[in-house]
Each structure stands twice: as structure tokens, then as C-alpha cells.
Rosetta silent file (secondary structure, phi, psi, omega in degrees, C-alpha in Angstrom):
SEQUENCE: XXXXXXXXXXXXXXXXXXXXXXXXXXXXXXXXXXXXXXXXXXXXXXXXXXX
SCORE:     score description
SCORE:     0.000 S_00000001
   1 L     0.000  136.312 -178.374   26.628    2.385   -8.817 S_00000001
   2 L   -88.371  118.808 -179.172   24.753   -0.122   -6.701 S_00000001
   3 L  -114.010   23.517 -179.130   22.479   -2.330   -8.792 S_00000001
   4 L   -68.327  128.686  179.987   21.522   -4.768   -6.059 S_00000001
   5 L   -91.494  138.089  177.135   17.916   -5.851   -6.456 S_00000001
   6 L  -119.614  153.114 -177.456   15.778   -6.286   -3.378 S_00000001
   7 L   -74.897  131.698  179.289   12.574   -8.219   -2.957 S_00000001
   8 L  -116.148   13.382 -176.875    9.429   -6.124   -2.884 S_00000001
   9 H   -59.661  -41.595 -178.372    6.937   -8.985   -2.622 S_00000001
  10 H   -68.464  -30.597  178.473    5.910   -8.285    0.946 S_00000001
  11 H   -71.928  -32.859  174.173    5.262   -4.636    0.079 S_00000001
  12 H   -66.525  -36.830  176.116    2.975   -5.681   -2.765 S_00000001
  13 H   -64.293  -44.569  176.009    1.119   -7.845   -0.261 S_00000001
  14 H   -58.549  -40.671  179.087    0.841   -4.871    2.107 S_00000001
  15 H   -62.721  -45.521 -179.240   -0.472   -2.807   -0.808 S_00000001
  16 H   -64.600  -39.420  177.501   -3.143   -5.379   -1.680 S_00000001
  17 H   -65.449  -42.791  178.771   -4.238   -5.662    1.956 S_00000001
  18 H   -64.415  -38.215  178.183   -4.369   -1.866    2.244 S_00000001
  19 H   -66.071  -41.093  177.231   -6.355   -1.641   -0.974 S_00000001
  20 H   -62.653  -41.745  178.047   -8.828   -4.241    0.289 S_00000001
  21 H   -63.820  -38.875  177.742   -9.181   -2.288    3.531 S_00000001
  22 H   -60.742  -44.053  179.706   -9.771    0.890    1.511 S_00000001
  23 H   -64.247  -42.949  179.112  -12.577   -0.776   -0.445 S_00000001
  24 H   -62.384  -43.167  178.834  -14.160   -2.119    2.755 S_00000001
  25 H   -65.130  -38.409  178.681  -13.981    1.321    4.340 S_00000001
  26 H   -64.449  -32.451 -178.890  -15.508    2.915    1.234 S_00000001
  27 H   -78.514  -47.333 -171.137  -18.432    0.493    1.395 S_00000001
  28 H   -99.107  -32.833 -179.391  -19.135    0.489    5.133 S_00000001
  29 L  -136.012   69.154 -173.409  -17.564    3.683    6.546 S_00000001
  30 H   -61.097  -25.825 -179.962  -17.069    6.088    3.646 S_00000001
  31 H   -74.800  -10.000 -179.363  -16.348    9.036    5.930 S_00000001
  32 H  -113.428    8.841 -176.028  -13.281    7.160    7.292 S_00000001
  33 H   -62.026  -28.037 -177.697  -11.745    5.827    4.055 S_00000001
  34 H   -64.991  -18.359  179.033   -8.952    8.414    4.239 S_00000001
  35 H   -63.610  -31.222 -178.116   -7.519    6.612    7.285 S_00000001
  36 H   -83.986  -13.349 -174.867   -6.242    3.842    4.985 S_00000001
  37 H   -61.331  -43.976  178.259   -4.622    6.189    2.444 S_00000001
  38 H   -59.080  -40.063  178.520   -1.218    6.604    4.191 S_00000001
  39 H   -66.759  -40.774 -179.033   -0.817    2.824    4.405 S_00000001
  40 H   -63.235  -50.941 -175.413   -1.891    2.377    0.799 S_00000001
  41 H   -74.335  -33.648  177.023    0.440    4.967   -0.687 S_00000001
  42 H   -65.297  -44.966  179.068    3.402    4.146    1.551 S_00000001
  43 H   -66.903  -32.238  177.164    3.245    0.476    0.630 S_00000001
  44 H   -66.408  -42.196  178.494    2.903    1.399   -3.052 S_00000001
  45 H   -63.029  -43.735  178.112    6.042    3.537   -2.917 S_00000001
  46 H   -67.103  -36.906 -179.862    7.981    0.743   -1.235 S_00000001
  47 H   -64.992  -36.900  177.355    6.591   -1.835   -3.699 S_00000001
  48 L   -81.980   -2.227 -179.329    7.844    0.200   -6.660 S_00000001
  49 L    57.189   45.199  179.389   11.162    0.632   -4.797 S_00000001
  50 L   -89.007   -3.811 -178.427   11.053    4.399   -5.139 S_00000001
  51 L  -117.724    0.000    0.000   12.630    4.970   -1.734 S_00000001
């Protein structure tokens, strides 16, 4: 079994940036907030190393 650990720091950064973009979109363009969801959830999955 491979137990090699990999760094997920950059994916957490991507998640935080995506989350900030989501908040900005919710404030200024609420009808377009869903555009940021794929980036948010993809970076979260990579940050938790689920893939």
C-alpha cells in the first residue's frame, strides 16, 4: 500500500481564493454565484486529497 503523503497547500489556497470569489459574486452578482461552484468544490476535493 502506498502511504506517500503529498502537499495539498496550494489546493487549500485555491479553495480560499475560490471561496472569496464566491462571496464577492454573492454580494455583487448573486445570479452568477454558481459559476464559482465548480472551482470551489474541485479545489476542496483536491485539498482533502480525496482523488
